Phi, psi and omega in degrees: 000133177269141175251137179228143171254127179235130178237125176273136180255300177224172179304134178073014179219125176221152175244135178234139178233136177284135184256130172287311179196160173269121182275319183205142166222141180189182180225139169258177175297347188247334187197164171275139182238136175217143172236122182244148171258110183257156179295318188270319187254001183073212180290136183227134177264130175239135173240124184053037177079005182248128180298132180254311181200163178215169178300321185290327183249013184295336179299328178293323179297319182284339179287339177291000000 
């Protein structure tokens, strides 16, 4: 069985990434937390189901 993460952005547009495995899922008092290992972006952090950062694009996060 293949696992996919899909995030909708605007009407008629969605992004999907193939998942190798789910590394972590949990909840804090404030949000749902998930860490996924994806084929294209490597490890990815999701908060409340929304992608925050990944191994492939983390350099942009650090440039701020």
